[in-house]
C-alpha positions as CSV (number, residue, x, y, z in Angstrom):
1,M,29.8,50.1,46.2
2,V,31.8,48.7,43.3
3,N,35.1,50.4,42.8
4,K,36.5,51.7,39.6
5,R,38.5,48.5,38.9
6,G,35.4,46.4,39.6
7,R,33.3,48.4,37.2
8,L,35.9,48.0,34.5
9,A,35.9,44.2,35.0
10,I,32.2,44.1,34.6
11,V,32.3,46.1,31.4
12,I,35.0,43.9,30.0
13,W,33.0,40.7,30.9
14,L,29.8,42.1,29.3
15,A,31.7,43.1,26.2
16,L,33.3,39.6,25.9
17,S,29.9,38.0,26.5
18,V,28.3,40.0,23.7
19,I,31.2,39.1,21.4
20,F,30.9,35.4,22.3
21,F,27.1,35.5,21.8
22,L,27.4,37.2,18.4
23,T,30.1,34.8,17.3
24,S,28.1,31.8,18.4
25,C,25.0,33.1,16.6
26,Q,27.0,33.7,13.5
27,K,28.5,30.2,13.7
28,L,25.0,28.7,14.3
29,K,23.6,30.7,11.3
30,V,26.5,29.5,9.1
31,N,25.9,25.9,10.2
32,Y,22.2,26.1,9.5
33,I,23.0,27.4,6.0
34,K,25.4,24.5,5.4
35,A,23.0,22.0,6.8
36,N,20.2,23.3,4.5
37,Y,22.6,23.2,1.5
38,H,23.5,19.5,2.1
39,F,19.9,18.6,2.9
40,N,18.7,20.1,-0.4
41,R,21.4,18.3,-2.3
42,A,20.5,15.1,-0.6
43,N,16.8,15.5,-1.5
44,A,17.7,15.9,-5.2
45,L,19.8,12.8,-5.1
46,F,17.1,10.9,-3.3
47,T,14.5,11.9,-5.8
48,D,16.9,10.7,-8.6
49,G,17.3,7.3,-6.9
50,Q,21.0,7.9,-6.0
51,Y,20.6,6.7,-2.4
52,R,24.2,6.2,-1.5
53,R,25.2,9.7,-2.5
54,A,22.1,11.0,-0.8
55,I,23.0,9.3,2.5
56,K,26.4,11.1,2.5
57,E,24.7,14.5,2.0
58,Y,22.1,13.8,4.7
59,E,24.8,12.9,7.1
60,E,26.6,16.1,6.3
61,A,23.4,18.0,7.0
62,I,23.0,16.3,10.3
63,K,26.6,17.1,11.2
64,Y,25.9,20.8,10.8
65,N,22.3,20.7,12.3
66,P,21.8,17.7,14.6
67,N,18.1,18.7,15.1
68,L,17.2,18.4,11.4
69,I,14.5,15.8,11.8
70,E,13.8,15.2,8.1
71,A,17.5,14.5,7.5
72,Y,17.3,11.6,9.9
73,R,14.1,10.4,8.3
74,F,15.2,10.4,4.7
75,A,18.6,9.0,5.6
76,G,16.7,6.1,7.0
77,E,14.5,5.9,3.9
78,A,17.6,5.9,1.7
79,Y,19.1,3.0,3.6
80,K,15.7,1.2,3.4
81,N,15.7,1.6,-0.4
82,L,19.2,0.0,-0.5
83,F,18.1,-2.9,1.7
84,R,17.1,-6.1,0.0
85,P,14.5,-8.2,1.9
86,G,15.4,-11.8,2.4
87,D,19.2,-11.2,1.9
88,D,20.9,-12.1,5.2
89,R,24.4,-11.2,4.2
90,P,26.2,-8.9,6.7
91,D,26.5,-5.9,4.4
92,N,22.8,-6.0,3.6
93,M,21.8,-6.4,7.3
94,E,24.0,-3.4,8.1
95,K,21.9,-1.3,5.8
96,A,18.8,-2.5,7.6
97,E,20.3,-1.5,11.0
98,K,21.3,1.9,9.7
99,A,17.8,2.4,8.4
100,L,16.3,1.6,11.8
101,E,18.9,3.8,13.5
102,Y,18.0,6.9,11.5
103,L,14.2,6.2,11.5
104,N,14.2,5.6,15.2
105,K,16.1,8.9,15.8
106,A,13.5,10.7,13.7
107,Y,10.8,9.1,15.7
108,E,12.4,10.3,19.0
109,F,12.2,13.9,17.6
110,N,8.7,13.5,16.3
111,P,6.7,10.5,17.8
112,N,3.5,11.7,16.3
113,S,4.6,11.6,12.6
114,K,2.4,9.1,10.8
115,E,5.0,8.9,7.9
116,I,7.8,8.0,10.3
117,I,5.7,5.5,12.2
118,F,4.5,3.9,9.0
119,S,8.1,3.7,7.7
120,L,9.3,2.0,10.9
121,G,6.5,-0.5,10.8
122,D,7.3,-1.2,7.2
123,M,11.0,-1.7,7.9
124,Y,10.4,-4.1,10.8
125,D,7.9,-5.8,8.5
126,K,10.6,-6.3,5.8
127,L,12.8,-7.8,8.5
128,K,10.0,-10.2,9.6
129,R,10.2,-8.7,13.1
130,F,6.5,-9.1,13.6
131,E,6.0,-7.8,17.2
132,E,8.0,-4.6,16.6
133,A,6.2,-4.0,13.3
134,E,2.8,-4.5,14.9
135,K,3.6,-2.0,17.6
136,F,4.1,0.7,15.0
137,Y,1.2,-0.2,12.7
138,L,-1.2,-0.1,15.7
139,K,0.2,3.4,16.6
140,I,-1.1,4.6,13.3
141,L,-4.6,3.7,14.4
142,E,-4.1,5.4,17.7
143,L,-3.0,8.6,16.0
144,E,-5.7,8.7,13.4
145,P,-8.7,6.5,14.5
146,G,-10.9,8.3,12.1
147,N,-8.8,7.6,9.0
148,M,-10.4,4.7,7.3
149,N,-7.4,3.9,5.1
150,N,-5.3,3.1,8.1
151,Y,-7.5,0.0,8.9
152,Y,-6.6,-1.4,5.4
153,V,-2.9,-0.8,6.1
154,V,-3.1,-2.8,9.3
155,A,-5.3,-5.4,7.8
156,E,-2.9,-6.0,5.0
157,F,0.0,-6.3,7.5
158,Y,-1.9,-9.0,9.4
159,K,-2.8,-10.8,6.2
160,R,0.8,-11.2,5.2
161,Y,1.4,-13.3,8.3
162,A,-2.0,-15.1,8.4
163,A,-0.7,-18.2,6.7
164,E,2.0,-18.6,9.4
165,K,-0.2,-17.7,12.4
166,E,-3.8,-18.7,12.3
167,E,-4.9,-16.2,15.0
168,L,-3.8,-13.3,12.7
169,R,-6.5,-14.2,10.2
170,A,-9.1,-13.1,12.8
171,K,-7.1,-9.9,13.5
172,A,-7.0,-9.1,9.7
173,E,-10.7,-9.7,9.4
174,S,-11.5,-7.5,12.4
175,M,-9.6,-4.6,10.8
176,Y,-11.7,-4.8,7.6
177,L,-14.9,-5.1,9.7
178,R,-13.9,-2.1,11.8
179,R,-13.5,-0.1,8.6
180,I,-17.0,-1.2,7.5
181,E,-18.5,-0.4,10.9
182,A,-17.0,3.2,10.7
183,D,-18.7,3.8,7.3
184,P,-21.2,1.1,6.5
185,E,-22.6,2.9,3.5
186,N,-19.3,3.0,1.7
187,P,-19.3,0.1,-0.9
188,Q,-15.5,0.1,-1.0
189,G,-15.3,-1.4,2.5
190,Y,-17.1,-4.5,1.3
191,A,-14.9,-4.8,-1.7
192,Y,-11.8,-4.9,0.4
193,L,-13.3,-7.5,2.7
194,A,-14.4,-9.6,-0.2
195,N,-10.9,-9.5,-1.8
196,Y,-9.5,-10.6,1.6
197,Y,-11.7,-13.7,1.8
198,E,-10.9,-14.6,-1.8
199,L,-7.1,-14.5,-1.2
200,I,-7.2,-16.7,2.0
201,Q,-5.0,-19.8,1.6
202,P,-5.1,-22.7,1.0
203,I,-8.8,-22.5,0.4
204,P,-10.5,-19.1,-0.1
205,E,-13.8,-18.4,1.6
206,F,-15.7,-17.9,-1.6
207,D,-19.2,-17.6,0.0
208,K,-18.2,-15.0,2.5
209,A,-16.6,-13.0,-0.3
210,N,-19.7,-13.3,-2.4
211,E,-21.8,-12.0,0.5
212,N,-19.7,-8.9,0.5
213,W,-19.8,-8.5,-3.3
214,E,-23.6,-8.6,-3.0
215,R,-23.5,-5.9,-0.3
216,R,-21.4,-3.8,-2.5
217,I,-23.9,-4.3,-5.4
218,S,-26.8,-3.3,-3.1
219,L,-25.1,0.0,-2.3
220,D,-23.9,0.7,-5.8
221,P,-26.2,-1.3,-8.2
222,E,-24.9,0.5,-11.3
223,N,-21.3,-0.5,-10.8
224,A,-20.2,-3.0,-13.6
225,E,-17.0,-3.9,-11.7
226,A,-19.0,-5.1,-8.7
227,Y,-21.0,-7.5,-10.9
228,Y,-17.8,-8.6,-12.7
229,A,-16.2,-9.4,-9.3
230,K,-19.2,-11.4,-8.3
231,G,-19.1,-13.3,-11.6
232,V,-15.4,-14.2,-11.1
233,N,-16.1,-15.3,-7.6
234,R,-18.8,-17.7,-8.6
235,W,-16.7,-19.1,-11.4
236,A,-13.7,-19.5,-9.1
237,K,-15.6,-21.6,-6.6
238,A,-17.1,-23.9,-9.3
239,Y,-13.7,-24.3,-11.0
240,R,-11.4,-24.6,-7.9
241,L,-13.6,-26.9,-5.9
242,P,-14.2,-29.9,-8.3
243,Q,-15.3,-32.0,-5.3
244,L,-18.6,-30.1,-5.1
245,P,-21.8,-31.8,-6.3
246,L,-22.5,-31.4,-10.0
247,E,-25.7,-29.5,-9.4
248,E,-24.0,-27.0,-7.2
249,R,-21.2,-26.4,-9.7
250,L,-23.8,-25.9,-12.4
251,R,-25.7,-23.4,-10.2
252,L,-22.5,-21.5,-9.5
253,A,-21.6,-21.4,-13.3
254,N,-25.1,-20.0,-14.1
255,E,-24.8,-17.4,-11.3
256,S,-21.4,-16.4,-12.7
257,I,-22.8,-16.0,-16.2
258,K,-25.8,-13.9,-14.9
259,A,-23.5,-11.5,-13.0
260,L,-21.0,-11.2,-15.9
261,L,-23.8,-10.5,-18.4
262,K,-25.1,-7.8,-16.1
263,A,-21.6,-6.2,-16.1
264,T,-21.6,-6.1,-19.9
265,E,-25.1,-4.6,-19.8
266,L,-24.0,-1.8,-17.5
267,D,-20.8,-1.2,-19.5
268,P,-20.8,-2.7,-23.0
269,E,-17.2,-1.4,-23.5
270,Y,-15.8,-3.3,-20.5
271,P,-13.7,-6.1,-21.9
272,E,-12.9,-8.3,-18.8
273,P,-16.4,-9.7,-18.3
274,Y,-16.3,-11.2,-21.8
275,A,-13.0,-12.9,-21.0
276,Y,-14.5,-14.6,-18.0
277,L,-17.7,-15.5,-19.8
278,S,-15.5,-17.4,-22.2
279,V,-13.7,-19.1,-19.3
280,V,-17.0,-20.1,-17.6
281,Y,-18.3,-21.8,-20.7
282,K,-15.0,-23.6,-21.6
283,S,-13.6,-24.5,-18.2
284,V,-16.8,-25.4,-16.3
285,L,-19.9,-25.9,-18.4
286,A,-18.2,-27.8,-21.2
287,K,-16.7,-30.2,-18.6
288,L,-19.8,-30.6,-16.5
289,E,-22.1,-31.3,-19.5
290,P,-19.9,-33.0,-22.1
291,E,-22.9,-33.7,-24.3
292,K,-23.1,-29.9,-24.9
293,E,-19.3,-29.4,-25.1
294,A,-19.3,-28.2,-28.8
295,R,-22.0,-25.6,-28.2
296,Y,-20.3,-24.3,-25.0
297,N,-16.9,-24.1,-26.6
298,A,-18.4,-22.2,-29.5
299,E,-20.1,-19.8,-27.1
300,G,-16.8,-19.4,-25.3
301,D,-15.0,-18.6,-28.5
302,R,-17.6,-15.9,-29.3
303,Y,-17.0,-14.2,-26.0
304,A,-13.3,-14.5,-26.4
305,E,-13.5,-12.7,-29.7
306,K,-15.6,-10.0,-28.2
307,F,-13.0,-9.6,-25.5
308,Q,-10.1,-9.3,-28.0
309,E,-12.2,-6.8,-30.0
310,L,-12.8,-4.5,-27.0
311,R,-9.2,-4.7,-25.8
312,K,-8.0,-3.7,-29.3
313,R,-10.5,-0.8,-29.3
314,Q,-9.4,0.2,-25.8
315,A,-5.7,0.2,-26.9
316,E,-6.5,2.3,-29.9
317,R,-8.3,4.9,-27.8
318,K,-5.4,5.0,-25.4
319,K,-2.9,5.5,-28.2
320,L,-5.1,8.3,-29.7
321,E,-5.3,10.0,-26.3
322,E,-1.6,9.9,-25.9
323,E,-1.1,11.4,-29.4
324,L,-3.5,14.2,-28.6
325,K,-1.7,15.0,-25.4
326,K,1.5,15.4,-27.4
327,I,-0.2,17.8,-29.8
328,K,-1.4,20.0,-26.9
């Protein structure tokens, strides 16, 4: 049996434990309140673009609550906004390392956050640390294999390095193709792939791009922008590859005109096709058939005037809409 003195010691110990527990809880509660106060101040400063001041507030929030994941994340984002890609001076590189430190800490807390993973990939990408950036971009696909936009994000990442590493062109292309395979009836997938082929350097793959514009048109035949894109593609090949045979360049110019006229038929108020109709006549046809140069230049001028007229009308409509919004 416990004697009287022993029972008294137990009672005192229990009382002290309760006091310590309540004191700790109170301190923890106060710390959480302080952490949230600094976190909210930091968010307001971050939104206002005051990244240096925001960082100080995020660090204060972390001091009071070391488990506040979003404080680590946005401290990293703030440092990332202060970082200037391409500047190797020590103070700038220090910002990069602090951004990575905070973002990686946020990632440790929440390894399944797409936002944190993307931000880490983007930061490593800005530093040209390809392998580390690739690791995080591919994690996005692992997390959300059904999200079609993620394939574009990864494809664009590979495309940025394709000029330096030939094998990455195939990786970029595969991402666009995987997006199409996942949703083959979506015309936008073909538009992205066509744009990719047209931006390949030093010589774009115009015909592959054109094939995808045609696929887009087949899925959305009433889309004026698709015909416009095809028209620009055919002009670009004729203009940028002067070594092609005369007959082929003439054929490309006529294909361009046909597609651009279809765009104007579908949307008579669409200015851009008229601009390129002018360009086709003046920069290609007038050069290929000099005996008809005067007629082609006159035709080009007519389309250029139509373009200017529509752009002016477009600007007036926009101005009127803005004035009506002010009245409301």
